[in-house]
VOZA-660674 format. One line per 2 residues: number of its first residue (from 1); their letters; for each residue x, y, z of C-alpha. Coordinates in Angstrom, 3 decimals, decimal comma. Layout:
<rs>
NUM> A> X Y Z | ...
</rs>
This chain:
<rs>
1> MA> 7,995 41,296 19,039 | 10,984 40,300 17,635
3> HP> 14,451 40,655 20,104 | 17,226 43,608 19,097
5> DP> 19,378 40,971 18,101 | 18,005 38,429 15,781
7> EP> 20,609 36,071 14,339 | 21,718 37,233 10,855
9> DA> 20,892 34,221 8,783 | 18,820 31,571 10,842
11> FA> 18,307 29,675 7,855 | 22,351 29,581 6,592
13> RL> 22,588 25,530 7,177 | 20,694 25,253 4,284
15> NA> 21,217 24,243 0,848 | 20,584 26,490 -2,315
17> EQ> 17,760 23,676 -3,286 | 16,032 24,264 0,062
19> RA> 16,539 28,215 0,264 | 14,667 28,360 -2,939
21> AV> 11,705 26,780 -1,156 | 12,224 28,528 1,873
23> DH> 12,183 31,973 0,423 | 9,443 31,634 -2,410
25> GD> 6,625 33,978 -2,637 | 2,741 33,425 -2,053
27> GP> 2,240 31,862 -5,500 | 1,633 27,997 -5,376
29> LL> 4,565 25,956 -5,156 | 5,357 22,222 -5,522
31> VI> 8,675 21,229 -3,513 | 9,590 18,060 -4,894
33> AG> 11,592 16,440 -2,239 | 14,182 13,125 -2,661
35> AG> 14,651 10,630 -0,503 | 16,575 12,014 2,255
37> TG> 17,177 15,371 1,185 | 15,754 17,243 4,236
39> KT> 12,366 17,344 3,869 | 11,049 18,344 7,135
41> AT> 13,825 20,811 7,650 | 12,804 22,502 4,700
43> LA> 9,246 22,849 5,141 | 9,838 23,692 9,202
45> AR> 12,150 26,640 7,830 | 9,449 27,864 5,046
47> VA> 7,024 27,718 8,183 | 9,553 29,820 10,794
49> RL> 10,223 31,968 7,457 | 6,717 33,046 7,150
51> VR> 6,118 33,859 10,525 | 8,802 35,834 10,402
53> DG> 8,015 37,803 7,810 | 4,665 38,752 9,329
55> AD> 2,445 35,882 8,897 | 0,007 35,209 11,776
57> PQ> 0,619 31,452 13,528 | -3,116 31,516 13,917
59> RL> -3,765 31,496 10,327 | -1,078 28,997 9,299
61> LL> -2,446 25,553 8,154 | -0,313 22,439 7,826
63> LS> -1,104 19,362 7,144 | 0,348 15,865 7,398
65> FS> -0,628 12,342 7,570 | 0,259 11,825 11,291
67> RR> 0,201 13,814 14,356 | 3,995 13,432 15,226
69> AA> 4,715 14,315 12,308 | 2,500 17,360 12,276
71> QE> 4,518 18,483 15,952 | 7,727 17,815 14,633
73> LA> 7,530 19,781 12,271 | 5,901 22,490 14,371
75> QR> 8,673 22,140 17,206 | 11,808 22,304 14,192
77> AG> 9,789 25,637 13,485 | 9,453 27,105 16,508
79> RL> 13,535 26,173 17,373 | 14,449 28,259 13,854
81> LH> 12,192 30,910 14,791 | 13,828 31,320 17,944
83> RA> 17,161 32,118 16,595 | 15,501 34,142 13,726
85> LG> 13,604 36,390 16,103 | 16,809 36,716 18,295
87> FA> 14,240 35,336 21,415 | 15,788 34,516 24,846
89> PT> 15,990 30,356 25,493 | 13,159 30,540 28,226
91> QA> 10,970 32,420 25,840 | 8,016 30,328 24,302
93> AP> 7,964 30,540 20,337 | 4,606 31,134 18,671
95> VL> 2,403 27,976 18,552 | 0,829 26,680 15,473
97> PW> -2,375 25,760 16,357 | -3,746 24,413 13,101
99> AG> -1,240 21,477 12,880 | -2,354 18,319 12,412
101> TF> -3,830 15,594 10,402 | -6,800 16,036 7,506
103> HA> -8,559 13,974 9,963 | -8,328 16,240 12,648
105> VG> -8,527 19,621 11,043 | -11,520 18,433 9,322
107> AR> -12,990 17,246 12,489 | -12,131 20,600 14,127
109> LL> -13,619 22,199 11,909 | -16,598 20,175 11,504
111> RE> -17,404 20,683 15,484 | -16,969 24,196 15,044
113> QA> -19,634 24,282 12,060 | -22,034 21,585 12,943
115> EV> -24,936 23,393 13,679 | -24,563 25,341 10,280
117> IG> -24,485 22,308 8,537 | -27,009 20,056 10,191
119> LA> -24,712 18,101 12,588 | -25,274 17,056 15,781
121> PQ> -22,319 19,145 18,129 | -21,589 16,338 20,061
123> FG> -21,359 13,328 16,858 | -19,098 10,790 17,285
125> IL> -15,868 9,488 15,017 | -15,937 5,955 14,745
127> DR> -12,651 4,209 14,166 | -12,073 1,444 11,765
129> AD> -13,009 -1,671 13,716 | -16,772 0,070 15,221
131> AE> -17,433 1,364 11,617 | -16,737 -2,253 10,726
133> DL> -18,995 -3,475 13,024 | -21,750 -0,863 12,530
135> MG> -21,479 -2,035 8,836 | -21,899 -5,537 9,973
137> LV> -25,019 -4,625 11,676 | -26,646 -2,862 8,945
139> RQ> -25,801 -5,821 6,579 | -27,631 -7,976 9,030
141> EQ> -30,691 -5,365 9,525 | -30,949 -5,645 5,566
143> GF> -31,269 -9,279 5,033 | -27,949 -9,719 3,561
145> AA> -26,270 -11,979 6,016 | -28,853 -14,858 4,885
147> LS> -28,977 -14,557 1,373 | -28,272 -18,142 0,109
149> RR> -25,432 -16,792 -1,992 | -21,953 -15,402 -0,572
151> FP> -22,292 -11,730 -0,015 | -19,255 -9,454 0,711
153> LK> -18,419 -9,514 4,632 | -18,778 -6,156 6,288
155> GT> -14,870 -5,662 6,069 | -14,791 -5,615 1,980
157> CL> -18,203 -3,589 2,039 | -16,410 -0,815 4,708
159> AI> -13,298 -1,340 1,831 | -15,390 -0,369 -0,853
161> AS> -17,746 2,342 0,917 | -14,158 4,118 1,792
163> RV> -13,110 3,349 -1,844 | -15,569 4,675 -3,369
165> VN> -15,795 8,184 -0,456 | -12,070 8,904 -0,964
167> SR> -11,383 8,187 -4,902 | -14,474 9,639 -5,811
169> CA> -15,202 7,303 -8,133 | -18,956 5,399 -8,833
171> LD> -19,336 2,148 -6,981 | -19,726 0,383 -10,403
173> EV> -15,926 1,033 -11,133 | -14,772 0,867 -7,822
175> VA> -16,097 -2,646 -7,741 | -14,867 -3,694 -11,536
177> EH> -11,615 -2,349 -10,548 | -10,541 -2,836 -7,190
179> FA> -13,273 -5,879 -5,776 | -13,884 -7,861 -9,098
181> WC> -15,004 -11,024 -6,706 | -17,868 -8,583 -5,780
183> RG> -19,463 -8,308 -8,950 | -23,410 -8,643 -9,281
185> WE> -23,806 -7,303 -6,343 | -23,844 -3,999 -7,054
187> DE> -27,122 -2,588 -6,333 | -27,459 -4,502 -3,214
189> LR> -24,147 -2,838 -2,398 | -25,521 0,568 -3,143
191> RL> -28,541 0,018 -0,927 | -26,217 -1,844 2,094
193> LR> -24,287 1,571 1,593 | -27,072 4,033 1,741
195> AY> -28,216 2,300 4,835 | -25,181 2,500 6,791
197> VQ> -25,025 5,989 5,932 | -28,270 6,592 7,317
199> EK> -27,807 4,721 10,515 | -24,249 6,765 11,106
201> QR> -26,771 9,844 10,432 | -29,638 8,396 13,124
203> QQ> -27,145 7,458 15,573 | -25,150 11,230 15,085
205> LL> -21,976 9,404 14,180 | -18,985 9,857 11,470
207> DY> -16,535 7,631 10,067 | -12,639 8,571 9,477
209> DD> -14,067 9,165 5,375 | -17,101 11,337 6,680
211> LL> -14,347 13,562 8,533 | -13,348 14,614 4,834
213> LY> -16,415 13,607 2,985 | -18,429 16,261 4,642
215> WL> -15,948 19,100 4,989 | -15,782 18,533 1,408
217> HM> -19,451 19,265 0,934 | -19,052 21,910 3,845
219> MD> -17,253 23,976 1,153 | -19,665 23,496 -1,591
221> EP> -21,788 26,460 -0,102 | -19,773 29,497 -1,498
223> AL> -20,008 31,669 1,566 | -18,257 28,955 3,466
225> AA> -16,107 28,338 1,602 | -14,711 31,827 1,323
227> AL> -14,659 32,251 4,530 | -12,552 29,195 5,485
229> GA> -10,140 30,040 2,691 | -9,302 33,503 4,090
231> RF> -9,108 31,869 7,645 | -5,974 30,431 6,741
233> AH> -3,338 32,471 4,668 | -0,890 29,496 4,055
235> VL> -1,708 26,225 3,683 | 1,191 23,526 3,720
237> VD> 0,892 20,057 3,374 | 3,545 17,354 3,617
239> EF> 3,719 14,208 1,749 | 1,386 15,307 -0,528
241> QD> 1,873 12,552 -2,652 | -0,176 10,339 -0,456
243> TN> -3,042 12,240 -0,727 | -5,934 11,005 -2,395
245> RL> -8,974 13,102 -4,615 | -11,037 13,252 -1,616
247> QA> -8,107 15,725 -0,169 | -6,948 17,143 -3,344
249> AI> -10,478 18,634 -3,783 | -10,569 19,715 -0,278
251> LA> -7,457 21,559 -1,412 | -9,210 23,257 -4,260
253> RL> -11,982 24,261 -2,453 | -9,282 26,123 0,188
255> KP> -7,238 27,536 -2,513 | -8,586 27,366 -6,072
257> DG> -5,859 30,133 -7,182 | -3,067 28,458 -5,511
259> RG> -2,229 31,019 -3,514 | -0,351 30,801 -0,416
261> LT> -0,466 27,342 -0,899 | 2,711 24,821 -0,770
263> VV> 2,879 21,108 -1,125 | 5,941 18,821 -0,259
265> GD> 5,951 15,285 -1,250 | 8,228 12,805 -4,006
267> DA> 6,489 11,009 -6,905 | 9,130 8,244 -6,223
269> QA> 7,583 7,479 -3,199 | 3,896 7,096 -3,985
271> IY> 3,312 3,766 -2,653 | -0,207 4,006 -1,160
273> GF> -2,724 3,528 -3,975 | -4,310 0,879 -1,965
275> RA> -5,304 3,641 0,219 | -6,841 5,382 -3,188
277> AE> -4,067 7,861 -2,753 | -3,697 9,069 -6,383
279> VR> -0,028 10,294 -7,696 | -1,375 11,888 -10,837
281> NI> -2,220 14,884 -7,660 | 1,516 15,168 -7,472
283> LE> 2,267 14,797 -11,320 | -0,455 17,200 -12,272
285> FP> -0,557 19,587 -9,929 | 1,340 22,501 -10,843
287> AR> -0,926 22,574 -14,166 | -3,840 23,113 -12,310
289> FD> -2,930 26,961 -11,601 | -2,754 29,846 -14,370
291> PP> 0,325 30,326 -14,269 | 1,494 26,993 -13,284
293> AR> 2,957 26,314 -9,648 | 6,675 26,599 -9,432
295> IV> 8,490 23,469 -9,080 | 11,443 22,851 -6,396
297> AL> 13,489 19,843 -6,265 | 15,353 18,841 -3,496
299> TR> 18,007 16,369 -4,936 | 20,926 16,970 -2,411
301> NY> 20,837 13,303 -0,413 | 21,935 13,378 3,205
303> RS> 20,982 9,742 4,026 | 22,788 7,511 1,894
305> TQ> 25,917 6,767 0,001 | 26,325 7,889 -3,632
307> PI> 26,489 3,991 -4,987 | 23,119 3,266 -3,499
309> LA> 21,874 6,389 -5,026 | 23,185 5,746 -8,197
311> AS> 21,407 2,703 -8,245 | 18,434 4,118 -6,809
313> NA> 18,302 6,609 -9,350 | 18,417 4,165 -12,045
315> VI> 15,572 2,100 -11,068 | 13,100 4,420 -10,694
317> AL> 13,740 5,988 -13,867 | 12,756 3,815 -15,728
319> AD> 9,141 4,556 -14,811 | 6,936 5,678 -17,168
321> QR> 5,862 8,888 -15,787 | 7,396 11,139 -13,387
323> FA> 9,749 14,454 -12,192 | 13,226 14,108 -13,331
325> KE> 15,608 14,243 -10,627 | 19,122 12,786 -9,855
327> LH> 19,608 12,418 -6,056 | 23,127 12,584 -4,998
329> SD> 25,488 12,420 -1,880 | 29,278 13,193 -1,046
331> RA> 28,984 10,037 0,809 | 31,461 7,416 -0,869
333> GA> 30,900 3,540 -0,156 | 30,176 0,074 -1,756
335> LP> 27,849 -0,932 -4,138 | 24,874 -2,392 -3,341
337> RV> 25,059 -5,994 -3,647 | 22,368 -8,590 -5,306
339> VS> 22,524 -11,628 -3,862 | 22,055 -15,079 -5,472
341> VE> 20,620 -18,128 -2,983 | 19,184 -21,462 -3,548
343> DE> 15,908 -20,968 -1,642 | 14,429 -19,349 1,064
345> PA> 16,340 -21,040 4,081 | 19,101 -20,394 2,400
347> QA> 18,240 -16,700 2,233 | 17,272 -16,957 6,028
349> RW> 21,094 -18,007 6,618 | 22,948 -15,686 4,453
351> VA> 20,979 -12,988 5,843 | 21,560 -14,182 9,967
353> DE> 25,092 -14,583 9,356 | 25,586 -11,424 7,371
355> VL> 23,406 -9,542 10,537 | 26,007 -10,903 12,922
357> RQ> 28,613 -10,005 10,526 | 27,260 -6,286 10,928
359> RE> 27,372 -6,247 14,177 | 30,765 -7,717 15,054
361> GG> 31,899 -4,853 13,051 | 30,172 -2,164 15,217
363> VT> 26,701 -2,003 13,443 | 24,282 -2,449 16,214
365> LK> 21,154 -4,731 15,629 | 18,623 -1,727 16,021
367> RQ> 20,892 -0,065 13,252 | 19,855 -2,883 10,548
369> AV> 16,573 -3,566 9,162 | 15,567 -6,569 7,012
371> LF> 12,598 -5,599 4,930 | 9,963 -6,916 2,913
373> RT> 6,468 -7,251 0,146 | 4,619 -8,797 2,270
375> GH> 4,367 -9,937 6,437 | 4,475 -13,482 5,098
377> HS> 7,909 -13,094 3,572 | 10,222 -13,211 6,619
379> AA> 8,523 -16,350 7,784 | 11,030 -18,797 7,788
381> LE> 13,734 -15,668 8,482 | 12,234 -15,363 11,941
383> LE> 12,662 -18,913 12,581 | 16,282 -18,835 12,057
385> LA> 16,889 -15,604 14,000 | 15,222 -17,553 16,756
387> RR> 17,437 -20,566 16,373 | 19,864 -18,417 16,631
389> DI> 19,021 -16,683 19,516 | 18,593 -12,736 17,350
391> PF> 16,160 -10,953 19,027 | 13,809 -9,072 16,073
393> VK> 10,575 -6,261 16,215 | 8,068 -6,953 13,206
395> YG> 6,331 -3,959 12,656 | 2,491 -4,618 13,000
397> GL> 0,591 -6,434 16,179 | -2,634 -5,515 17,870
399> KF> -3,405 -1,800 17,650 | -3,752 0,008 21,130
401> LE> -7,845 0,979 19,917 | -8,004 -3,254 19,063
403> AA> -7,447 -3,941 22,365 | -10,553 -5,347 24,221
405> HV> -10,287 -3,494 27,585 | -9,378 -0,288 25,778
407> KD> -12,412 -0,452 23,905 | -14,455 -0,870 27,020
409> LL> -13,380 2,188 28,368 | -13,528 4,559 25,659
411> SV> -17,210 3,439 24,688 | -17,928 4,405 28,584
413> LR> -17,073 7,764 27,697 | -18,522 7,954 24,232
415> WV> -21,764 6,775 25,067 | -22,113 9,373 27,582
417> QN> -21,253 11,788 24,817 | -23,358 10,966 22,365
419> PR> -26,197 8,164 24,142 | -27,374 7,624 20,242
421> HR> -24,202 5,951 19,727 | -25,858 2,340 19,585
423> LA> -22,343 0,319 18,925 | -20,707 2,093 22,153
425> GF> -23,834 1,697 24,480 | -24,367 -2,173 23,283
427> RV> -20,588 -2,715 24,485 | -21,241 -1,010 27,870
429> AQ> -24,809 -2,641 28,710 | -23,145 -5,826 28,476
431> LV> -20,131 -5,013 30,583 | -23,059 -5,100 33,794
433> PG> -23,221 -7,965 35,308 | -26,827 -9,895 34,554
435> IG> -27,220 -7,586 30,925 | -27,034 -9,582 27,964
437> PA> -27,386 -9,040 24,275 | -31,160 -9,167 24,443
439> SA> -31,179 -6,684 27,384 | -29,081 -4,553 25,863
441> RR> -31,289 -4,140 22,027 | -34,448 -3,959 24,227
443> LL> -32,570 -1,308 25,669 | -30,842 0,491 22,412
445> DA> -34,143 -0,055 20,697 | -35,939 2,724 23,384
447> MG> -33,766 4,831 23,548 | -33,281 5,143 19,419
449> PA> -36,180 6,832 18,587 | -36,606 8,870 21,570
451> DD> -36,263 12,628 22,792 | -34,591 12,049 25,544
453> PV> -32,329 9,034 25,535 | -31,142 9,349 28,635
455> AV> -34,635 9,913 30,572 | -34,841 6,138 28,863
457> LH> -31,767 4,855 30,296 | -33,061 5,438 33,563
459> AF> -36,400 4,243 33,270 | -35,219 1,012 31,664
461> RP> -35,958 -2,023 33,889 | -32,801 -4,348 33,732
463> PS> -33,286 -8,428 34,732 | -33,888 -8,516 38,544
465> AA> -30,112 -10,329 38,623 | -28,743 -7,105 37,008
467> AA> -30,759 -4,640 39,220 | -27,899 -3,379 41,892
469> DW> -25,010 -3,654 39,135 | -27,557 -1,642 36,933
471> AT> -28,179 1,051 39,774 | -24,278 1,424 40,168
473> WL> -23,924 2,000 36,375 | -26,293 4,544 36,483
475> AA> -24,716 6,201 39,319 | -21,652 6,340 37,297
477> HD> -23,012 7,820 34,069 | -24,395 10,646 35,943
479> AL> -21,221 11,518 37,748 | -19,745 11,192 34,550
481> QA> -22,364 13,555 32,806 | -21,480 16,105 35,762
483> AP> -17,478 16,089 36,357 | -15,348 18,147 34,905
485> WP> -12,509 16,811 32,505 | -10,499 15,186 32,558
487> EA> -11,671 13,868 36,230 | -14,546 12,525 34,181
489> AA> -11,896 9,480 32,719 | -11,111 8,323 36,370
491> IA> -14,809 8,088 37,202 | -14,975 5,750 34,051
493> LR> -12,135 3,875 34,928 | -13,410 3,899 38,794
495> WY> -16,452 1,558 37,714 | -14,832 -0,274 34,529
497> RP> -11,816 -1,661 36,998 | -14,261 -4,175 38,545
499> QL> -15,413 -5,381 35,489 | -11,628 -5,677 34,875
501> ER> -10,864 -7,786 37,097 | -14,056 -9,483 36,738
503> LH> -13,408 -10,354 32,905 | -9,589 -10,238 32,218
505> ED> -7,161 -12,487 34,432 | -4,490 -10,508 33,401
507> AT> -6,152 -7,729 34,657 | -3,249 -5,847 36,585
509> IR> -1,341 -6,111 32,526 | -4,413 -4,485 30,730
511> LA> -4,965 -1,573 33,912 | -1,433 -0,055 32,740
513> DL> -2,835 0,633 29,465 | -5,986 2,686 30,698
515> EQ> -3,927 3,857 33,265 | -1,422 5,705 30,024
517> LL> -5,115 6,738 28,935 | -5,951 8,701 31,874
519> RI> -2,504 10,328 31,549 | -3,292 10,403 27,613
521> AA> -6,618 12,089 28,714 | -5,112 14,880 31,349
523> GY> -3,406 16,415 28,125 | -6,798 17,292 26,503
525> GG> -9,176 20,134 27,411 | -12,393 18,135 26,655
527> RE> -13,772 14,833 26,437 | -15,041 15,535 22,402
529> RF> -11,446 16,742 21,766 | -9,609 13,717 23,797
531> LA> -11,797 11,181 21,651 | -11,594 12,580 18,370
533> EL> -7,486 13,262 18,532 | -7,493 9,446 20,564
535> TL> -9,603 7,696 17,824 | -7,326 9,420 14,818
537> DP> -4,107 9,210 15,499 | -4,185 6,392 18,551
539> PE> -0,786 4,708 20,511 | 0,365 1,955 18,658
541> AS> 0,394 -1,137 20,857 | -1,155 -2,232 23,265
543> SD> -0,405 -5,467 26,245 | -3,524 -7,298 25,278
545> EA> -2,048 -10,012 23,324 | 1,608 -8,332 22,933
547> GP> 3,386 -11,243 24,083 | 6,500 -11,033 26,908
549> PL> 8,245 -7,629 26,836 | 11,411 -7,313 24,658
551> LD> 14,085 -7,443 26,923 | 17,421 -7,466 24,720
553> ED> 19,367 -3,920 24,592 | 19,229 -4,436 21,010
555> YL> 17,234 -6,049 18,373 | 16,924 -6,474 14,284
557> IL> 14,314 -4,533 12,498 | 11,721 -6,312 10,629
559> ST> 9,479 -4,773 8,240 | 7,041 -4,501 5,819
561> MH> 8,288 -1,582 2,854 | 4,839 -0,066 3,469
563> SA> 5,989 0,114 6,939 | 9,578 1,285 6,227
565> KG> 8,567 4,432 4,838 | 10,088 7,486 6,324
567> QE> 12,502 5,411 8,464 | 16,296 4,888 7,488
569> WS> 19,030 2,403 8,784 | 22,825 1,852 8,323
571> AV> 22,286 -1,668 6,640 | 19,076 -2,723 4,818
573> YV> 18,195 -6,386 3,542 | 15,379 -6,774 0,920
575> LN> 13,969 -10,357 0,831 | 12,795 -11,806 -2,392
577> AV> 13,712 -9,045 -4,804 | 12,379 -11,416 -7,809
579> DG> 9,510 -11,229 -10,202 | 6,068 -12,400 -8,318
581> CI> 7,384 -10,827 -4,680 | 8,527 -6,905 -6,683
583> PS> 6,703 -6,631 -8,204 | 3,957 -8,823 -6,550
585> DM> 2,016 -11,164 -8,762 | -1,202 -9,878 -6,893
587> AT> -0,394 -6,221 -8,523 | 0,298 -6,975 -11,984
589> GR> -2,960 -6,825 -13,900 | -2,827 -2,908 -14,493
591> AA> 0,213 -0,728 -15,617 | -0,605 1,682 -12,673
593> DI> 0,129 -1,229 -10,262 | 3,495 -2,117 -11,656
595> EE> 4,386 1,050 -11,471 | 3,752 1,817 -8,005
597> ER> 5,517 -1,604 -7,660 | 8,570 0,068 -8,500
599> RL> 8,266 2,937 -6,876 | 8,119 0,557 -3,708
601> LH> 11,446 -1,054 -4,496 | 13,167 2,455 -4,612
603> VA> 11,401 3,630 -1,513 | 12,809 -0,010 0,000
605> MT> 16,394 1,065 -1,474 | 16,854 4,704 0,207
607> RA> 15,948 3,456 3,231 | 20,006 2,133 3,411
609> QH> 22,453 4,462 4,311 | 26,256 2,098 3,880
611> QL> 24,901 -0,976 2,895 | 22,096 -2,651 0,824
613> AL> 21,612 -6,215 -0,174 | 18,547 -7,516 -2,557
615> LV> 18,236 -11,170 -1,965 | 17,344 -13,313 -4,798
617> PQ> 16,058 -17,111 -3,813 | 16,439 -19,297 -7,120
619> RF> 13,731 -21,628 -5,819 | 10,420 -19,911 -3,480
621> YV> 7,236 -21,274 -1,923 | 4,279 -19,036 -3,095
623> TQ> 0,734 -19,310 -0,990 | -0,760 -16,281 -2,875
625> QS> -3,938 -16,668 -4,642 | -3,290 -18,919 -7,651
627> RF> -5,368 -21,285 -9,580 | -2,980 -23,679 -9,021
629> GD> -2,655 -23,497 -5,371 | 0,727 -23,442 -2,938
631> RH> 3,737 -23,943 -5,318 | 7,639 -23,700 -5,820
633> LY> 8,447 -21,511 -8,413 | 11,885 -20,734 -10,145
635> AT> 12,576 -16,633 -9,698 | 14,010 -13,906 -11,396
637> LT> 15,395 -10,634 -10,384 | 12,925 -8,259 -10,165
639> RF> 12,220 -7,039 -13,822 | 12,925 -3,269 -12,320
641> IP> 16,354 -4,142 -12,223 | 17,235 -5,362 -15,703
643> AS> 20,437 -6,109 -17,072 | 21,054 -2,796 -18,173
645> LA> 21,942 -1,590 -14,555 | 24,021 -4,268 -13,700
647> PL> 27,333 -2,641 -13,395 | 25,488 -0,621 -11,000
649> FE> 25,263 -3,667 -8,297 | 27,726 -6,246 -6,865
651> RV> 26,666 -9,977 -8,235 | 27,226 -11,990 -5,039
653> VP> 27,282 -15,968 -4,525 | 27,503 -17,255 -1,160
655> EA> 30,736 -19,648 -1,087 | 28,236 -22,564 -0,448
657> QR> 26,560 -22,496 -3,166 | 29,690 -22,359 -5,520
659> PQ> 30,485 -25,394 -7,367 | 33,739 -27,202 -5,335
661> EG> 35,934 -29,095 -7,499 | 34,785 -32,453 -6,355
663> DR> 31,039 -31,212 -7,352 | 31,832 -31,270 -11,494
665> AV> 30,140 -33,529 -13,638 | 31,964 -36,424 -14,476
667> TG> 32,795 -36,202 -18,010 | 33,674 -39,857 -20,014
669> AA> 32,689 -43,086 -18,685 | 30,051 -43,047 -16,160
671> RI> 31,478 -44,724 -12,736 | 27,996 -46,026 -12,243
673> DV> 25,913 -47,521 -14,911 | 22,443 -46,408 -13,033
675> LA> 20,786 -46,815 -16,422 | 21,424 -50,410 -16,829
677> AV> 20,535 -51,247 -13,387 | 17,180 -50,000 -13,861
679> RG> 16,725 -51,494 -16,985 | 17,349 -54,891 -14,876
681> AF> 14,632 -54,423 -12,222 | 12,063 -55,163 -14,645
</rs>
């Protein structure tokens, strides 16, 4: 297979730590990859080395937490293989067909084994919004919407169900620890969640969590577990610190002895406990095997200056439990700054001043980022930036699949694929002019128990005002069923376009999203794969309520600390580095929560390449939950930077806040006897 002149050492650019991970044998391996240490390059090189040494690319399972990350790993491995195998530039490298997210791989395996495990092969996948809507319908049908006492809302009920599944904890424990305001409803919640499961199975639907839960239960069958374990000679997992107990259990079933299992992550960047991620998965990984898994730590940082790393190392070194490592860099630079300001408006002014100063010094706005613990912490800054005409982009906003027009078109495709998909059917039926909620429910109630729901669809008698449009829909439905992919998607859009123009004044703008959807559809071999992949890894933004386009050539980045993970900027400003914000006053109830907040600050600090500033407003306004309501607080520097770490930071007090000569307190005789004046007022 190889070219006669392969490159002698395609991995020569790796440092000694990276090379140790790449050259490891088949035993279980844990790579502790500190921030900025070349994790992706190392994992891609390990994949390339395995293939170069004879591993079948078809038997490599590469698991990540986003499809983009998996694709980047596969592409990097391909480029390395080109050199390692001596391929010509035009020759394609081996593909890795099993590179994807946990959920996407789970969906593929379940689709393959559907008939074996009792699933309908055409099962649909609910996105989060649809799962919440279905939970709401079941909640109403079970009578919980009409109680005289306040029952948890549908979103809370779904969050409880998700936590139970992913943490593998009992419902009572989950409610007590994470949803204390729902105490007393445990029996009712249990009944609701059982009804929710039954309704999903009746409609042949799986939600995100089911993709993992069904995968795990599928492997309760020893023969099936052994077959799947043997199918993948090597399993490589990225961002292992973000796995939950359910994902860890799946890996344990796939590779019970650890042979062929490589996991890469950083316990110091485990910040997703609110999603049921379990840091103990990475901390306890080596001891799960006999002999224990090998640990290789990557400590050479290619991102930040040494002073920034020294401060970051010191912050995380105070953690209760961790893998000891000291990140180091060859880059010199200035100490990170702790900037004391009077209040949040002063904080906003200082950041805006510094952003402009850095811009004049050659650091573009895009190379600068302002990070904060929660979204509302940037409110004062956003006003200041707008006042000064400094453009910015804030991470967040309406997701692509949440836009009404996108949900409409996808519902058309989903209902044709699975006629028992009640949510999709309810949405599509009401798109037909003249069909209202009552008629839609009458139709779906008839289709649900029918052996042939499509026949019921054709036999349905709509209101007379809707007859002509209903006939048009039935013709489109039949054409959709018969058409090959992706022509079926184009047929769906042709039927939906008149509805789009009727329902939305900005139909032209929204149509661009749907045309993008068709271009995406053309990249998939079938409707099932398209719907599954789009649900599991959707585009980020849509034109629905997205606001005017950003026309500036440059813009500042505003981001929560969680959203900043995996990113890097030349200059980083961290707002509200005070107790009550970091750690959040909502995350100080348990020691584990406080430790996660410490890791979150470490993540924020290690995003900076050259300049890092932590802002400390002396007074700030709190709107979080409190028995005192909204209030001003006088703040102290975050507990994660105690006095012992002071030498690692430069303390900055802006000029405007320093005591001036004329501001000193007057000593000796008072110039104005205000006290006497007040006494004389009565």
